[in-house]
PAVEX-592039 format. One record per atom (N, C-alpha, C, O): x, y, z; residue number from 1; residue in one letter; atom name. Coordinates in nm, 4 decimals, always signed. Example, Ala and Ser with C-alpha at 12.3 -4.5 7.8 and 13.67 -1.06 7.14 Angstrom:
2
R         x         y         z  pos  code  site
R   +1.3190   -0.5690   +0.7800    1     a     N
R   +1.2300   -0.4500   +0.7800    1     a    CA
R   +1.3200   -0.3300   +0.7800    1     a     C
R   +1.4236   -0.3319   +0.8465    1     a     O
R   +1.2850   -0.2250   +0.7080    2     s     N
R   +1.3670   -0.1060   +0.7140    2     s    CA
R   +1.2900   +0.0030   +0.7870    2     s     C
R   +1.3409   +0.1138   +0.8039    2     s     O
***
This chain:
113
R         x         y         z  pos  code  site
R   +6.9234   +3.0702   -9.2044    1     m     N
R   +7.0182   +2.9970   -9.2876    1     m    CA
R   +7.1337   +2.9467   -9.2030    1     m     C
R   +7.1776   +3.0107   -9.1074    1     m     O
R   +7.1795   +2.8328   -9.2412    2     f     N
R   +7.2941   +2.7765   -9.1714    2     f    CA
R   +7.4222   +2.8421   -9.2211    2     f     C
R   +7.4253   +2.9026   -9.3283    2     f     O
R   +7.5267   +2.8292   -9.1419    3     q     N
R   +7.6546   +2.8916   -9.1763    3     q    CA
R   +7.7116   +2.8326   -9.3053    3     q     C
R   +7.7704   +2.9060   -9.3848    3     q     O
R   +7.6959   +2.7023   -9.3282    4     t     N
R   +7.7498   +2.6412   -9.4502    4     t    CA
R   +7.6775   +2.6919   -9.5743    4     t     C
R   +7.7397   +2.7073   -9.6794    4     t     O
R   +7.5472   +2.7181   -9.5643    5     q     N
R   +7.4742   +2.7709   -9.6792    5     q    CA
R   +7.5183   +2.9130   -9.7122    5     q     C
R   +7.5270   +2.9496   -9.8294    5     q     O
R   +7.5456   +2.9922   -9.6111    6     i     N
R   +7.5926   +3.1292   -9.6336    6     i    CA
R   +7.7307   +3.1276   -9.6977    6     i     C
R   +7.7571   +3.2048   -9.7899    6     i     O
R   +7.8192   +3.0401   -9.6497    7     l     N
R   +7.9529   +3.0288   -9.7090    7     l    CA
R   +7.9458   +2.9783   -9.8522    7     l     C
R   +8.0213   +3.0253   -9.9373    7     l     O
R   +7.8580   +2.8847   -9.8807    8     r     N
R   +7.8434   +2.8308  -10.0158    8     r    CA
R   +7.7945   +2.9396  -10.1112    8     r     C
R   +7.8418   +2.9471  -10.2246    8     r     O
R   +7.7003   +3.0246  -10.0673    9     q     N
R   +7.6519   +3.1332  -10.1518    9     q    CA
R   +7.7627   +3.2351  -10.1786    9     q     C
R   +7.7743   +3.2870  -10.2896    9     q     O
R   +7.8437   +3.2631  -10.0771   10     y     N
R   +7.9551   +3.3559  -10.0934   10     y    CA
R   +8.0579   +3.3004  -10.1911   10     y     C
R   +8.1084   +3.3733  -10.2764   10     y     O
R   +8.0889   +3.1714  -10.1788   11     d     N
R   +8.1861   +3.1094  -10.2689   11     d    CA
R   +8.1360   +3.1079  -10.4123   11     d     C
R   +8.2140   +3.1319  -10.5045   11     d     O
R   +8.0087   +3.0806  -10.4334   12     l     N
R   +7.9538   +3.0789  -10.5684   12     l    CA
R   +7.9520   +3.2180  -10.6307   12     l     C
R   +7.9629   +3.2321  -10.7525   12     l     O
R   +7.9385   +3.3191  -10.5485   13     k     N
R   +7.9360   +3.4568  -10.5992   13     k    CA
R   +8.0717   +3.4971  -10.6556   13     k     C
R   +8.0782   +3.5657  -10.7576   13     k     O
R   +8.1796   +3.4555  -10.5910   14     y     N
R   +8.3140   +3.4967  -10.6305   14     y    CA
R   +8.3932   +3.3877  -10.7024   14     y     C
R   +8.5145   +3.4013  -10.7186   14     y     O
R   +8.3284   +3.2812  -10.7453   15     q     N
R   +8.3979   +3.1721  -10.8122   15     q    CA
R   +8.4337   +3.2128  -10.9548   15     q     C
R   +8.3532   +3.2745  -11.0246   15     q     O
R   +8.5562   +3.1776  -10.9980   16     i     N
R   +8.6006   +3.2083  -11.1339   16     i    CA
R   +8.5932   +3.0816  -11.2185   16     i     C
R   +8.5815   +2.9710  -11.1656   16     i     O
R   +8.6001   +3.0986  -11.3499   17     a     N
R   +8.5959   +2.9841  -11.4416   17     a    CA
R   +8.7322   +2.9156  -11.4405   17     a     C
R   +8.8332   +2.9755  -11.4775   17     a     O
R   +8.7341   +2.7896  -11.3976   18     i     N
R   +8.8577   +2.7129  -11.3874   18     i    CA
R   +8.8500   +2.5966  -11.4860   18     i     C
R   +8.7520   +2.5222  -11.4848   18     i     O
R   +8.9514   +2.5792  -11.5717   19     p     N
R   +8.9499   +2.4627  -11.6597   19     p    CA
R   +8.9712   +2.3346  -11.5794   19     p     C
R   +9.0101   +2.3393  -11.4627   19     p     O
R   +8.9457   +2.2213  -11.6424   20     q     N
R   +8.9622   +2.0913  -11.5771   20     q    CA
R   +9.1112   +2.0632  -11.5608   20     q     C
R   +9.1777   +2.0212  -11.6555   20     q     O
R   +9.1632   +2.0866  -11.4409   21     l     N
R   +9.3056   +2.0699  -11.4135   21     l    CA
R   +9.3325   +1.9314  -11.3572   21     l     C
R   +9.2547   +1.8795  -11.2772   21     l     O
R   +9.4436   +1.8719  -11.3999   22     k     N
R   +9.4871   +1.7423  -11.3497   22     k    CA
R   +9.6359   +1.7492  -11.3190   22     k     C
R   +9.7076   +1.8366  -11.3678   22     k     O
R   +9.6798   +1.6562  -11.2382   23     v     N
R   +9.8214   +1.6476  -11.2041   23     v    CA
R   +9.8984   +1.6052  -11.3288   23     v     C
R   +9.8562   +1.5142  -11.4001   23     v     O
R  +10.0096   +1.6701  -11.3548   24     g     N
R  +10.0920   +1.6374  -11.4698   24     g    CA
R  +10.0689   +1.7299  -11.5876   24     g     C
R  +10.1212   +1.7045  -11.6961   24     g     O
R   +9.9926   +1.8361  -11.5698   25     q     N
R   +9.9707   +1.9312  -11.6771   25     q    CA
R  +10.0644   +2.0504  -11.6606   25     q     C
R  +10.0908   +2.0952  -11.5491   25     q     O
R  +10.1133   +2.1001  -11.7715   26     l     N
R  +10.1943   +2.2213  -11.7732   26     l    CA
R  +10.0988   +2.3376  -11.7977   26     l     C
R  +10.0305   +2.3411  -11.9001   26     l     O
R  +10.0934   +2.4331  -11.7042   27     i     N
R   +9.9960   +2.5408  -11.7133   27     i    CA
R  +10.0656   +2.6762  -11.7149   27     i     C
R  +10.1810   +2.6897  -11.6745   27     i     O
R   +9.9927   +2.7749  -11.7623   28     l     N
R  +10.0381   +2.9132  -11.7625   28     l    CA
R   +9.9381   +2.9927  -11.6791   28     l     C
R   +9.8207   +3.0030  -11.7145   28     l     O
R   +9.9858   +3.0488  -11.5679   29     l     N
R   +9.9017   +3.1263  -11.4776   29     l    CA
R   +9.9299   +3.2744  -11.4964   29     l     C
R  +10.0454   +3.3151  -11.5078   29     l     O
R   +9.8255   +3.3540  -11.4996   30     n     N
R   +9.8403   +3.4984  -11.4939   30     n    CA
R   +9.8013   +3.5409  -11.3535   30     n     C
R   +9.6840   +3.5352  -11.3167   30     n     O
R   +9.8992   +3.5833  -11.2753   31     i     N
R   +9.8785   +3.6183  -11.1355   31     i    CA
R   +9.8960   +3.7692  -11.1198   31     i     C
R   +9.9928   +3.8268  -11.1694   31     i     O
R   +9.8021   +3.8320  -11.0509   32     q     N
R   +9.8113   +3.9756  -11.0261   32     q    CA
R   +9.8975   +4.0001  -10.9033   32     q     C
R   +9.8685   +3.9498  -10.7947   32     q     O
R  +10.0045   +4.0782  -10.9215   33     i     N
R  +10.0992   +4.1105  -10.8149   33     i    CA
R  +10.0784   +4.2566  -10.7752   33     i     C
R  +10.0762   +4.3456  -10.8603   33     i     O
R  +10.0634   +4.2797  -10.6451   34     q     N
R  +10.0474   +4.4147  -10.5928   34     q    CA
R  +10.1794   +4.4590  -10.5322   34     q     C
R  +10.2279   +4.3977  -10.4371   34     q     O
R  +10.2382   +4.5655  -10.5868   35     e     N
R  +10.3647   +4.6203  -10.5372   35     e    CA
R  +10.3430   +4.7666  -10.5004   35     e     C
R  +10.3521   +4.8552  -10.5854   35     e     O
R  +10.3145   +4.7904  -10.3737   36     g     N
R  +10.2861   +4.9266  -10.3305   36     g    CA
R  +10.1530   +4.9730  -10.3879   36     g     C
R  +10.0495   +4.9105  -10.3651   36     g     O
R  +10.1566   +5.0835  -10.4629   37     a     N
R  +10.0349   +5.1353  -10.5253   37     a    CA
R  +10.0129   +5.0767  -10.6642   37     a     C
R   +9.9047   +5.0917  -10.7210   37     a     O
R  +10.1131   +5.0108  -10.7193   38     k     N
R  +10.1036   +4.9557  -10.8544   38     k    CA
R  +10.0633   +4.8091  -10.8502   38     k     C
R  +10.0907   +4.7385  -10.7531   38     k     O
R   +9.9984   +4.7647  -10.9557   39     s     N
R   +9.9691   +4.6221  -10.9708   39     s    CA
R  +10.0012   +4.5822  -11.1143   39     s     C
R   +9.9866   +4.6611  -11.2077   39     s     O
R  +10.0448   +4.4590  -11.1289   40     r     N
R  +10.0823   +4.4099  -11.2614   40     r    CA
R  +10.0466   +4.2625  -11.2706   40     r     C
R  +10.0234   +4.1969  -11.1690   40     r     O
R  +10.0421   +4.2103  -11.3937   41     l     N
R  +10.0175   +4.0689  -11.4169   41     l    CA
R  +10.1494   +3.9986  -11.4425   41     l     C
R  +10.2301   +4.0433  -11.5240   41     l     O
R  +10.1707   +3.8892  -11.3729   42     q     N
R  +10.2919   +3.8102  -11.3907   42     q    CA
R  +10.2521   +3.6748  -11.4472   42     q     C
R  +10.1606   +3.6101  -11.3963   42     q     O
R  +10.3202   +3.6325  -11.5516   43     k     N
R  +10.2964   +3.5009  -11.6097   43     k    CA
R  +10.3850   +3.3994  -11.5398   43     k     C
R  +10.5040   +3.4228  -11.5184   43     k     O
R  +10.3256   +3.2870  -11.5050   44     y     N
R  +10.3934   +3.1850  -11.4253   44     y    CA
R  +10.3683   +3.0516  -11.4942   44     y     C
R  +10.2570   +2.9994  -11.4892   44     y     O
R  +10.4709   +2.9958  -11.5585   45     k     N
R  +10.4598   +2.8696  -11.6310   45     k    CA
R  +10.5154   +2.7588  -11.5425   45     k     C
R  +10.6333   +2.7607  -11.5070   45     k     O
R  +10.4304   +2.6615  -11.5063   46     a     N
R  +10.4732   +2.5600  -11.4106   46     a    CA
R  +10.3975   +2.4300  -11.4336   46     a     C
R  +10.3003   +2.4247  -11.5089   46     a     O
R  +10.4451   +2.3254  -11.3665   47     l     N
R  +10.3864   +2.1921  -11.3733   47     l    CA
R  +10.3066   +2.1667  -11.2458   47     l     C
R  +10.3531   +2.1978  -11.1361   47     l     O
R  +10.1873   +2.1107  -11.2596   48     i     N
R  +10.1054   +2.0770  -11.1432   48     i    CA
R  +10.1580   +1.9464  -11.0853   48     i     C
R  +10.1585   +1.8442  -11.1540   48     i     O
R  +10.2027   +1.9484  -10.9588   49     i     N
R  +10.2534   +1.8257  -10.8977   49     i    CA
R  +10.1571   +1.7669  -10.7963   49     i     C
R  +10.1679   +1.6487  -10.7635   49     i     O
R  +10.0626   +1.8465  -10.7454   50     s     N
R   +9.9596   +1.7904  -10.6584   50     s    CA
R   +9.8365   +1.8778  -10.6635   50     s     C
R   +9.8431   +1.9968  -10.6945   50     s     O
R   +9.7243   +1.8162  -10.6323   51     k     N
R   +9.5968   +1.8859  -10.6332   51     k    CA
R   +9.5174   +1.8381  -10.5129   51     k     C
R   +9.5008   +1.7179  -10.4920   51     k     O
R   +9.4691   +1.9316  -10.4352   52     k     N
R   +9.3872   +1.8997  -10.3191   52     k    CA
R   +9.2484   +1.9552  -10.3440   52     k     C
R   +9.2304   +2.0762  -10.3577   52     k     O
R   +9.1500   +1.8660  -10.3497   53     q     N
R   +9.0140   +1.9080  -10.3777   53     q    CA
R   +8.9320   +1.9071  -10.2503   53     q     C
R   +8.9097   +1.8023  -10.1896   53     q     O
R   +8.8880   +2.0237  -10.2111   54     k     N
R   +8.8022   +2.0364  -10.0939   54     k    CA
R   +8.6876   +2.1292  -10.1293   54     k     C
R   +8.6744   +2.2369  -10.0711   54     k     O
R   +8.6048   +2.0886  -10.2239   55     g     N
R   +8.4922   +2.1722  -10.2632   55     g    CA
R   +8.5392   +2.2948  -10.3397   55     g     C
R   +8.6116   +2.2839  -10.4387   55     g     O
R   +8.4976   +2.4100  -10.2934   56     l     N
R   +8.5350   +2.5335  -10.3617   56     l    CA
R   +8.6697   +2.5876  -10.3170   56     l     C
R   +8.7187   +2.6855  -10.3733   56     l     O
R   +8.7301   +2.5256  -10.2170   57     t     N
R   +8.8614   +2.5695  -10.1699   57     t    CA
R   +8.9687   +2.4746  -10.2213   57     t     C
R   +9.0398   +2.4125  -10.1423   57     t     O
R   +8.9806   +2.4631  -10.3523   58     q     N
R   +9.0790   +2.3744  -10.4129   58     q    CA
R   +9.2159   +2.4416  -10.4113   58     q     C
R   +9.2282   +2.5626  -10.4307   58     q     O
R   +9.3180   +2.3602  -10.3877   59     n     N
R   +9.4563   +2.4070  -10.3899   59     n    CA
R   +9.5349   +2.3225  -10.4881   59     n     C
R   +9.5123   +2.2021  -10.5002   59     n     O
R   +9.6278   +2.3867  -10.5582   60     i     N
R   +9.7212   +2.3135  -10.6423   60     i    CA
R   +9.8618   +2.3533  -10.6002   60     i     C
R   +9.8865   +2.4663  -10.5581   60     i     O
R   +9.9528   +2.2585  -10.6124   61     t     N
R  +10.0945   +2.2859  -10.5901   61     t    CA
R  +10.1626   +2.2770  -10.7254   61     t     C
R  +10.1546   +2.1750  -10.7938   61     t     O
R  +10.2295   +2.3846  -10.7631   62     v     N
R  +10.2973   +2.3904  -10.8928   62     v    CA
R  +10.4467   +2.4021  -10.8704   62     v     C
R  +10.4918   +2.4538  -10.7682   62     v     O
R  +10.5224   +2.3537  -10.9669   63     r     N
R  +10.6692   +2.3555  -10.9578   63     r    CA
R  +10.7249   +2.4032  -11.0905   63     r     C
R  +10.6793   +2.3618  -11.1972   63     r     O
R  +10.8239   +2.4905  -11.0826   64     k     N
R  +10.8942   +2.5356  -11.2017   64     k    CA
R  +11.0420   +2.5436  -11.1709   64     k     C
R  +11.0826   +2.5472  -11.0548   64     k     O
R  +11.1219   +2.5465  -11.2757   65     i     N
R  +11.2665   +2.5592  -11.2630   65     i    CA
R  +11.3029   +2.7033  -11.2950   65     i     C
R  +11.2739   +2.7529  -11.4039   65     i     O
R  +11.3664   +2.7699  -11.1996   66     f     N
R  +11.4088   +2.9086  -11.2183   66     f    CA
R  +11.5564   +2.9178  -11.1842   66     f     C
R  +11.5950   +2.8996  -11.0687   66     f     O
R  +11.6389   +2.9458  -11.2839   67     q     N
R  +11.7841   +2.9559  -11.2706   67     q    CA
R  +11.8427   +2.8302  -11.2060   67     q     C
R  +11.9226   +2.8384  -11.1127   67     q     O
R  +11.8018   +2.7145  -11.2571   68     k     N
R  +11.8478   +2.5824  -11.2154   68     k    CA
R  +11.8106   +2.5471  -11.0712   68     k     C
R  +11.8724   +2.4597  -11.0105   68     k     O
R  +11.7103   +2.6147  -11.0171   69     i     N
R  +11.6608   +2.5854  -10.8830   69     i    CA
R  +11.5118   +2.5596  -10.8934   69     i     C
R  +11.4394   +2.6359  -10.9573   69     i     O
R  +11.4654   +2.4518  -10.8306   70     g     N
R  +11.3233   +2.4200  -10.8315   70     g    CA
R  +11.2465   +2.5082  -10.7347   70     g     C
R  +11.2850   +2.5214  -10.6185   70     g     O
R  +11.1386   +2.5682  -10.7816   71     v     N
R  +11.0565   +2.6566  -10.6999   71     v    CA
R  +10.9153   +2.5993  -10.6967   71     v     C
R  +10.8557   +2.5754  -10.8017   71     v     O
R  +10.8612   +2.5770  -10.5760   72     e     N
R  +10.7251   +2.5262  -10.5608   72     e    CA
R  +10.6382   +2.6325  -10.4977   72     e     C
R  +10.6837   +2.7116  -10.4151   72     e     O
R  +10.5113   +2.6329  -10.5382   73     q     N
R  +10.4179   +2.7300  -10.4848   73     q    CA
R  +10.2814   +2.6634  -10.4737   73     q     C
R  +10.2372   +2.5958  -10.5666   73     q     O
R  +10.2150   +2.6824  -10.3609   74     t     N
R  +10.0806   +2.6310  -10.3409   74     t    CA
R   +9.9830   +2.7462  -10.3585   74     t     C
R   +9.9941   +2.8497  -10.2929   74     t     O
R   +9.8865   +2.7261  -10.4491   75     l     N
R   +9.7937   +2.8333  -10.4838   75     l    CA
R   +9.6501   +2.7880  -10.4647   75     l     C
R   +9.6156   +2.6770  -10.5052   75     l     O
R   +9.5651   +2.8704  -10.4042   76     p     N
R   +9.4220   +2.8417  -10.4038   76     p    CA
R   +9.3634   +2.8778  -10.5401   76     p     C
R   +9.3932   +2.9847  -10.5932   76     p     O
R   +9.2814   +2.7914  -10.5967   77     l     N
R   +9.2309   +2.8151  -10.7315   77     l    CA
R   +9.1270   +2.9267  -10.7369   77     l     C
R   +9.1173   +2.9958  -10.8384   77     l     O
R   +9.0510   +2.9456  -10.6329   78     n     N
R   +8.9494   +3.0501  -10.6325   78     n    CA
R   +9.0018   +3.1803  -10.5731   78     n     C
R   +8.9263   +3.2549  -10.5106   78     n     O
R   +9.1290   +3.2075  -10.5920   79     s     N
R   +9.1893   +3.3295  -10.5404   79     s    CA
R   +9.1567   +3.4476  -10.6314   79     s     C
R   +9.1379   +3.4313  -10.7520   79     s     O
R   +9.1504   +3.5647  -10.5727   80     i     N
R   +9.1260   +3.6866  -10.6501   80     i    CA
R   +9.2491   +3.7221  -10.7319   80     i     C
R   +9.2375   +3.7895  -10.8343   80     i     O
R   +9.3668   +3.6780  -10.6888   81     q     N
R   +9.4910   +3.7117  -10.7571   81     q    CA
R   +9.5081   +3.6365  -10.8886   81     q     C
R   +9.5774   +3.6861  -10.9775   81     q     O
R   +9.4482   +3.5196  -10.9043   82     i     N
R   +9.4612   +3.4426  -11.0283   82     i    CA
R   +9.3598   +3.4956  -11.1280   82     i     C
R   +9.2392   +3.4888  -11.1042   82     i     O
R   +9.4081   +3.5481  -11.2392   83     k     N
R   +9.3213   +3.6073  -11.3402   83     k    CA
R   +9.2887   +3.5101  -11.4532   83     k     C
R   +9.1777   +3.5118  -11.5063   83     k     O
R   +9.3857   +3.4246  -11.4908   84     k     N
R   +9.3637   +3.3348  -11.6036   84     k    CA
R   +9.4499   +3.2105  -11.5862   84     k     C
R   +9.5640   +3.2188  -11.5409   84     k     O
R   +9.3943   +3.0953  -11.6227   85     i     N
R   +9.4676   +2.9692  -11.6216   85     i    CA
R   +9.4564   +2.9089  -11.7603   85     i     C
R   +9.3467   +2.8933  -11.8139   85     i     O
R   +9.5715   +2.8751  -11.8181   86     q     N
R   +9.5738   +2.8179  -11.9528   86     q    CA
R   +9.6557   +2.6901  -11.9500   86     q     C
R   +9.7674   +2.6890  -11.8982   86     q     O
R   +9.6012   +2.5823  -12.0054   87     i     N
R   +9.6715   +2.4545  -12.0113   87     i    CA
R   +9.7576   +2.4527  -12.1374   87     i     C
R   +9.7072   +2.4695  -12.2484   87     i     O
R   +9.8889   +2.4320  -12.1188   88     l     N
R   +9.9811   +2.4307  -12.2320   88     l    CA
R  +10.0069   +2.2903  -12.2843   88     l     C
R  +10.0067   +2.2678  -12.4053   88     l     O
R  +10.0295   +2.1944  -12.1925   89     k     N
R  +10.0669   +2.0597  -12.2329   89     k    CA
R  +10.0186   +1.9601  -12.1289   89     k     C
R  +10.0118   +1.9909  -12.0099   89     k     O
R   +9.9853   +1.8405  -12.1751   90     k     N
R   +9.9420   +1.7346  -12.0848   90     k    CA
R  +10.0415   +1.6195  -12.0937   90     k     C
R  +10.0700   +1.5696  -12.2026   90     k     O
R  +10.0938   +1.5779  -11.9798   91     y     N
R  +10.1849   +1.4647  -11.9726   91     y    CA
R  +10.1082   +1.3445  -11.9196   91     y     C
R  +10.0214   +1.3585  -11.8335   91     y     O
R  +10.1404   +1.2264  -11.9711   92     s     N
R  +10.0742   +1.1051  -11.9231   92     s    CA
R  +10.1498   +1.0518  -11.8019   92     s     C
R  +10.2669   +1.0151  -11.8109   92     s     O
R  +10.0810   +1.0485  -11.6892   93     i     N
R  +10.1396   +1.0018  -11.5643   93     i    CA
R  +10.0464   +0.9009  -11.5011   93     i     C
R   +9.9306   +0.8894  -11.5411   93     i     O
R  +10.0959   +0.8274  -11.4022   94     k     N
R  +10.0155   +0.7265  -11.3356   94     k    CA
R  +10.0041   +0.7502  -11.1854   94     k     C
R   +9.9386   +0.6726  -11.1158   94     k     O
R  +10.0660   +0.8549  -11.1350   95     q     N
R  +10.0613   +0.8843  -10.9924   95     q    CA
R   +9.9647   +1.0002  -10.9660   95     q     C
R   +9.9368   +1.0810  -11.0546   95     q     O
R   +9.9147   +1.0063  -10.8431   96     a     N
R   +9.8273   +1.1158  -10.8033   96     a    CA
R   +9.9078   +1.2366  -10.7562   96     a     C
R   +9.8614   +1.3500  -10.7679   96     a     O
R  +10.0256   +1.2137  -10.7041   97     k     N
R  +10.1134   +1.3215  -10.6594   97     k    CA
R  +10.2492   +1.3020  -10.7253   97     k     C
R  +10.2996   +1.1899  -10.7316   97     k     O
R  +10.3077   +1.4084  -10.7735   98     l     N
R  +10.4356   +1.3996  -10.8443   98     l    CA
R  +10.5500   +1.4533  -10.7593   98     l     C
R  +10.6305   +1.5334  -10.8068   98     l     O
R  +10.5573   +1.4103  -10.6355   99     y     N
R  +10.6627   +1.4586  -10.5476   99     y    CA
R  +10.8001   +1.4039  -10.5870   99     y     C
R  +10.9023   +1.4588  -10.5459   99     y     O
R  +10.8035   +1.2964  -10.6659  100     y     N
R  +10.9322   +1.2422  -10.7095  100     y    CA
R  +11.0021   +1.3352  -10.8074  100     y     C
R  +11.1205   +1.3163  -10.8349  100     y     O
R  +10.9335   +1.4338  -10.8601  101     i     N
R  +10.9930   +1.5311  -10.9524  101     i    CA
R  +11.1012   +1.6128  -10.8817  101     i     C
R  +11.1942   +1.6625  -10.9452  101     i     O
R  +11.0880   +1.6260  -10.7502  102     r     N
R  +11.1869   +1.7039  -10.6745  102     r    CA
R  +11.3270   +1.6440  -10.6870  102     r     C
R  +11.4263   +1.7165  -10.6797  102     r     O
R  +11.3354   +1.5131  -10.7058  103     n     N
R  +11.4651   +1.4459  -10.7149  103     n    CA
R  +11.5203   +1.4426  -10.8567  103     n     C
R  +11.6376   +1.4104  -10.8762  103     n     O
R  +11.4388   +1.4750  -10.9553  104     i     N
R  +11.4845   +1.4751  -11.0937  104     i    CA
R  +11.5557   +1.6068  -11.1213  104     i     C
R  +11.5035   +1.7139  -11.0905  104     i     O
R  +11.6734   +1.5988  -11.1786  105     i     N
R  +11.7565   +1.7157  -11.1992  105     i    CA
R  +11.7242   +1.7780  -11.3344  105     i     C
R  +11.7158   +1.7078  -11.4352  105     i     O
R  +11.7062   +1.9095  -11.3364  106     g     N
R  +11.6890   +1.9837  -11.4596  106     g    CA
R  +11.5560   +1.9610  -11.5268  106     g     C
R  +11.4545   +1.9390  -11.4608  106     g     O
R  +11.5570   +1.9663  -11.6588  107     q     N
R  +11.4343   +1.9576  -11.7368  107     q    CA
R  +11.4103   +1.8171  -11.7901  107     q     C
R  +11.3369   +1.8010  -11.8876  107     q     O
R  +11.4696   +1.7155  -11.7295  108     s     N
R  +11.4593   +1.5807  -11.7852  108     s    CA
R  +11.3172   +1.5242  -11.7790  108     s     C
R  +11.2828   +1.4383  -11.8601  108     s     O
R  +11.2342   +1.5698  -11.6857  109     f     N
R  +11.0972   +1.5217  -11.6817  109     f    CA
R  +11.0185   +1.5688  -11.8019  109     f     C
R  +10.9332   +1.4962  -11.8529  109     f     O
R  +11.0462   +1.6895  -11.8477  110     f     N
R  +10.9662   +1.7489  -11.9536  110     f    CA
R  +10.9920   +1.6859  -12.0895  110     f     C
R  +10.9187   +1.7138  -12.1843  110     f     O
R  +11.0937   +1.6021  -12.1019  111     t     N
R  +11.1181   +1.5338  -12.2278  111     t    CA
R  +11.0316   +1.4087  -12.2405  111     t     C
R  +11.0159   +1.3564  -12.3509  111     t     O
R  +10.9748   +1.3591  -12.1293  112     k     N
R  +10.8904   +1.2405  -12.1326  112     k    CA
R  +10.7457   +1.2827  -12.1528  112     k     C
R  +10.6941   +1.3661  -12.0785  112     k     O
R  +10.6799   +1.2250  -12.2536  113     e     N
R  +10.5392   +1.2580  -12.2783  113     e    CA
R  +10.4544   +1.1329  -12.2838  113     e     C
R  +10.3332   +1.1413  -12.3038  113     e     O
***
């Protein structure tokens, strides 16, 4: 077997069910956080600002406002830490990447639908 076939079989074995995600969707992520010997689920509500599709190694960049500061995080979708992805709201956009959101102050983007 070739190396790519072995990697593809490994990826299919550990692949989780991912909904059809698009840029401009408000999602709720349940992420498993390991703190020492304890682990807990943290809910993370954020907007998808970019999506990079590379087969089974898809990455999304999400942005949320926390205490009036914008926080961005890049997450691999097939990560073991992501337990559940739920789509809360869909915004109509025309761009593939929403990097201009960084310049918008506060929650003013979320009022446009």
